[in-house]
C-alpha positions in Angstrom: 0.0 -17.8 21.0 -3.2 -16.5 22.7 -2.8 -13.2 20.9 -2.3 -14.9 17.6 -5.4 -17.1 18.1 -7.5 -14.0 19.0 -6.2 -12.2 15.9 -7.1 -15.2 13.8 -10.6 -15.3 15.2 -11.0 -11.5 14.6 -9.8 -11.8 11.0 -12.0 -14.7 10.1 -15.1 -13.2 11.8 -14.6 -10.0 9.8 -14.2 -12.0 6.6 -17.5 -13.7 7.2 -19.3 -10.4 8.1 -21.3 -10.0 4.8 -24.6 -11.7 5.0 -25.1 -14.7 2.7 -28.7 -13.6 2.2 -27.3 -11.0 -0.2 -24.6 -13.1 -1.7 -23.8 -13.6 -5.3 -22.5 -16.7 -7.0 -20.3 -18.9 -4.8 -16.8 -19.1 -6.1 -14.1 -21.6 -5.0 -10.3 -21.3 -5.2 -7.2 -22.9 -3.7 -3.7 -21.6 -4.5 -1.5 -24.4 -5.8 1.7 -23.3 -3.9 1.3 -22.2 -0.3 4.3 -20.5 1.2 6.0 -20.9 4.6 5.7 -18.0 7.1 8.5 -18.0 9.6 8.3 -15.9 12.8 9.9 -12.4 12.5 11.1 -10.8 15.7 10.2 -7.1 16.2 13.2 -4.9 17.2 13.1 -2.2 19.8 9.7 -0.5 19.4 10.8 2.5 21.5 13.6 3.6 19.2 13.2 6.9 17.4 11.6 6.5 13.9 14.3 7.0 11.3 12.7 5.1 8.5 9.0 4.6 7.5 7.7 1.9 5.2 4.1 2.5 4.5 2.4 -0.4 2.8 -1.2 -0.1 1.4 -3.2 -3.0 0.1 -5.7 -1.2 -2.2 -9.2 -2.6 -1.5 -7.7 -4.9 1.2 -10.3 -5.0 4.0 -10.4 -7.5 6.8 -12.4 -9.6 4.3 -9.5 -10.0 1.9 -7.0 -10.6 4.7 -9.1 -13.4 6.2 -9.7 -15.0 2.8 -6.0 -14.9 2.0 -5.1 -16.3 5.4 -7.3 -19.3 4.9 -6.0 -19.8 1.3 -2.4 -20.0 2.6 -3.4 -22.7 5.1 -3.8 -20.3 8.1 -0.6 -18.2 7.9 0.3 -14.8 6.6 3.5 -12.7 7.0 1.3 -9.8 8.2 0.6 -11.8 11.4 4.2 -10.9 12.5 3.0 -7.4 13.2 2.4 -7.3 17.0 0.1 -4.3 16.8 -3.3 -4.1 15.1 -5.7 -1.2 14.8 -8.9 -0.6 12.9 -9.7 2.5 10.8 -12.8 4.0 9.3 -12.6 5.1 5.7 -15.5 7.5 5.0 -14.7 10.7 3.0 -15.8 14.2 3.3 -19.0 13.9 1.1 -19.8 10.1 1.1 -19.9 7.3 3.6 -18.3 4.8 1.1 -15.1 6.3 -0.2 -13.1 5.9 -3.4 -9.3 5.5 -3.6 -8.7 9.2 -4.3 -10.3 10.5 -1.2 -9.0 7.6 0.9 -5.5 7.8 -0.5 -5.5 11.5 0.3 -6.5 10.8 3.9 -3.7 8.2 4.2 -1.1 10.5 2.4 -2.0 13.8 4.0 -4.0 13.2 7.2 -6.9 15.3 5.8 -10.4 14.4 4.5 -11.4 15.4 1.0 -14.2 14.9 -1.6 -14.8 11.7 -3.5 -12.5 11.5 -6.5 -10.2 14.4 -5.4 -6.4 14.0 -5.2 -4.6 15.7 -2.3 -6.7 18.9 -2.3 -9.1 20.1 0.3 -12.8 20.3 -0.4 -12.4 24.0 -1.1 -9.4 23.4 -3.5 -6.3 24.1 -1.5 -3.3 21.8 -2.2 -2.2 19.4 0.6 1.3 18.3 1.5 1.8 14.5 1.7 3.9 12.4 4.1 6.5 12.1 1.3 6.8 15.9 1.2 7.1 16.0 5.0 9.8 13.3 4.9 11.8 15.1 2.2 11.5 18.4 4.2 13.1 16.5 7.1 16.0 15.5 4.8 14.9 11.9 4.3 15.0 10.1 1.0 11.6 9.1 -0.5 10.2 6.4 -2.8 7.1 4.9 -4.4 6.5 1.3 -5.4 3.2 0.2 -6.9 1.7 -2.3 -9.3 -0.8 0.1 -10.9 -0.3 3.1 -13.1 1.6 5.8 -11.3 -1.2 8.3 -12.0 -3.7 6.0 -10.2 -5.4 7.5 -7.2 -3.4 6.1 -4.2 0.1 6.7 -5.5 -1.0 10.1 -7.0 -2.0 11.3 -3.5 1.6 11.2 -2.5 3.0 13.5 -5.2 0.2 15.2 -7.2 -2.8 17.5 -6.8 -6.0 17.3 -8.9 -9.6 18.2 -8.4 -10.5 14.8 -10.1 -8.6 11.6 -10.2 -9.3 11.0 -13.9 -6.9 13.7 -15.1 -4.2 11.1 -15.9 -1.9 13.5 -17.9 -2.2 16.2 -15.3 -1.3 13.8 -12.6 1.6 12.0 -14.3 2.9 15.4 -15.5 3.6 16.3 -11.8 5.9 13.4 -11.2 9.1 15.3 -12.4 8.3 17.9 -9.7 8.3 15.3 -6.9 11.3 14.6 -4.7 11.2 10.8 -5.0 14.5 9.1 -5.5 13.0 5.7 -6.4 9.8 5.2 -8.4 8.4 1.9 -9.7 5.0 1.2 -11.3 3.1 1.3 -14.5 1.3 3.9 -16.7 3.9 4.6 -19.4 1.1 5.4 -21.8 0.7 8.7 -20.0 4.4 9.6 -20.2 4.7 10.1 -24.0 2.3 10.9 -26.8 0.7 13.4 -24.5 -1.6 16.2 -25.5 0.9 18.8 -24.2 3.8 17.2 -26.1 5.8 16.5 -23.0 8.0 13.4 -22.7 8.0 12.6 -19.0 10.7 9.9 -19.4 13.0 12.5 -20.9 12.2 15.0 -18.2 13.0 12.5 -15.5 16.3 11.6 -17.2 17.2 15.3 -17.4 16.7 15.4 -13.6 19.3 12.7 -13.1 17.1 9.6 -13.0 18.1 6.2 -14.4 15.1 5.4 -16.5 14.0 1.8 -17.2 11.0 0.4 -19.1 11.1 -3.0 -17.4 11.9 -4.4 -13.9 14.7 -6.6 -15.4 16.4 -3.5 -16.7 16.0 -1.6 -13.4 17.2 -4.5 -11.3 20.6 -4.1 -12.9 20.9 -0.3 -12.1 23.5 0.8 -9.5 22.1 2.6 -6.4 20.9 6.0 -7.4 17.8 7.9 -8.5 15.6 5.5 -10.4 12.4 5.6 -12.4 11.1 2.2 -13.6 7.8 2.3 -15.5 7.4 -1.4 -16.2 4.2 -1.4 -18.2 2.1 1.0 -20.4 -0.8 0.4 -18.1 -1.2 -1.5 -14.9 1.3 -4.3 -14.2 0.0 -7.8 -15.2 -1.1 -10.5 -12.7 1.5 -12.0 -10.3 1.8 -15.1 -12.4 3.0 -12.9 -15.3 5.0 -10.2 -13.5 6.7 -12.7 -11.1 8.1 -11.4 -7.9 8.4 -7.8 -9.1 6.6 -6.1 -6.2 8.8 -7.7 -3.5 12.0 -7.2 -5.6 11.2 -3.6 -6.4 10.4 -2.9 -2.8 13.7 -4.3 -1.6 15.6 -2.5 -4.4 14.0 0.8 -3.2 15.0 0.1 0.4 18.6 -0.5 -0.7 18.7 2.8 -2.6 16.9 4.9 0.0 18.5 3.4 3.2 21.9 4.9 2.2 20.6 8.3 3.5 21.9 8.7 7.1 18.8 10.8 7.9 16.5 7.9 7.0 13.8 7.4 4.4 10.1 7.2 3.6 8.8 4.5 1.2 5.2 3.9 0.1 4.5 0.4 -1.3 1.1 -0.4 -2.7 -0.4 -3.8 -3.6 -2.6 -1.9 -6.1 -4.5 -4.7 -7.9 -6.2 -6.4 -4.9 -8.9 -3.7 -5.5 -9.1 -4.2 -9.2 -9.6 -8.0 -8.8 -12.3 -7.4 -6.2 -14.0 -5.0 -8.5 -14.3 -7.7 -11.1 -15.3 -10.3 -8.4 -12.4 -12.4 -9.5 -11.6 -14.5 -6.5 -8.5 -16.2 -7.9 -6.9 -12.9 -8.8 -7.9 -11.2 -5.6 -6.3 -14.0 -3.5 -3.1 -14.1 -5.6 -2.8 -10.3 -5.4 -3.3 -10.3 -1.6 -0.8 -13.1 -1.2 1.7 -11.4 -3.4 1.4 -8.3 -1.3 1.8 -10.4 1.9 5.1 -11.8 0.6 6.3 -8.2 0.0 5.2 -7.5 3.6 7.3 -10.4 4.8 10.4 -9.2 3.0 10.0 -5.7 4.5 9.4 -7.0 8.0 12.5 -9.2 7.8 14.5 -6.1 6.8 13.0 -4.0 9.5 13.7 -6.6 12.1 17.4 -6.1 11.4 17.2 -2.3 11.3 16.0 -0.7 14.6 14.4 2.7 14.0 12.2 1.4 11.2 8.4 1.8 11.4 6.3 -0.5 9.2 2.6 0.4 8.8 0.4 -1.9 6.7 -3.2 -0.8 6.0 -5.8 -0.4 3.2 -7.5 2.6 1.7 -10.9 0.9 1.8 -12.5 -2.5 1.3 -13.8 -3.7 -2.1 -16.4 -6.3 -3.2 -18.2 -7.2 0.0 -16.4 -10.5 -0.1 -17.7 -13.1 2.3 -15.9 -16.3 3.2 -18.7 -18.9 3.4 -17.0 -22.3 3.2 -13.7 -24.0 2.4 -10.9 -26.1 3.9 -8.0 -24.7 6.0 -6.1 -28.0 5.4 -6.4 -27.7 1.6 -6.3 -23.9 1.4 -9.6 -23.9 -0.3 -11.9 -20.9 0.1 -15.5 -20.5 -1.0 -16.4 -16.9 -1.4 -19.4 -14.8 -2.5 -19.2 -11.1 -3.5 -22.0 -8.8 -2.6 -20.9 -5.9 -4.9 -18.6 -4.9 -7.7 -18.0 -1.6 -6.0 -16.4 -0.5 -2.7 -18.0 -1.1 0.7 -17.8 0.8 3.9 -16.3 -1.9 6.1 -13.5 -0.8 8.4 -10.0 -1.8 7.4 -7.1 -3.1 9.5 -3.9 -1.2 10.4 -0.9 -3.3 11.3 2.3 -1.9 12.8 5.8 -3.2 13.4 9.0 -1.8 14.8 9.8 1.7 16.1 6.7 3.6 17.2 4.4 0.7 16.5 2.4 1.0 19.7 0.8 4.2 18.6 -1.3 2.3 16.1 -3.5 0.2 18.3 -7.2 1.0 18.7 -10.0 2.3 16.5 -9.6 5.6 14.7 -10.2 7.6 11.5 -8.0 6.9 8.5 -6.6 10.4 8.7 -5.0 9.4 12.0 -2.8 6.9 10.3 -1.0 9.7 8.4 -1.0 11.9 11.4 0.6 9.3 13.6 3.3 8.6 11.0 4.0 12.3 10.6 4.2 12.8 14.3 6.6 10.0 14.7 8.9 11.4 12.0 8.8 14.9 13.5 9.5 13.7 17.1 12.5 11.6 15.9 13.9 14.6 14.0 13.4 16.9 17.0 15.3 14.4 19.2 18.1 14.2 16.7 18.4 18.0 16.6 18.4 18.2 20.4 21.3 15.8 20.6 
């Protein structure tokens, strides 16, 4: 209880960090349907790491977490993580990063330039954690609510000197080793300048291909590509529980591999709402992501050997929680920017290997810690 109280104070203090002297218009919002958050018990944290579930809230700094916590009447599923760390998000050439450079750091453990996707500052291609997991014989997957060519998901399978090369990036998906892929961005799969049909190429590689979550939900376990929208997925009120359901479908498919799996899940549109200074959308996207976290933690609690890491690529919007009511779930927030900010972001960990993630460190260390955990577990398996 004391640890939880300290964590609450830490979250709320961070959410109030931005000075009201620089605040914009005060916005108020209260979700109509708060959700219950039961306690989820962590399994043996000393078990070897067989499975990794890497959850990234795009733009989800401590500000967004604190605001969402208040909006849900003082509870979030993410609080079930017993370990919390804090990471710095700067990139190789700027103090305030973008999602491309930050996504590269989280995916590869290396710093790069603003707007660059999984390439070093001097242009060398970088391997991602998904590549490392596949090399270790694990199954891999990707579940996001944005276009699959967007910066953070792209960092796990593509290489590009600039993030804006949508056709170049999406064209690299057939060369990935993912067994489950869910997201948007279908407009870059057909009608391309190079004449390629990425849907057909994926089908030729043995994927079940769906154009909606409803269709993909009915697929039997197996290699799956679901591109549920031409662009980004719509708001939670329109897409429903697709993020949580797709995440659990991915786990069902990938967990059939006895060597384990690696799955990246992104709550992509927290960032986009914060860029627009849209408080209601930002809160709903953060809560939608938290509900997906809850489902993942519940699964991990029943499957020892699973490491869950929840973090963010950067913070967006300079959102300050300035007033409200915990009893009513009302939050009064002011944004200080429509861009990114350089505030540090939280890192939550649960399950096998979780204790390695406490403390303050660079965002590259998140990927390095995960990679090390997978390699050590694989070495132990070979030794036995």
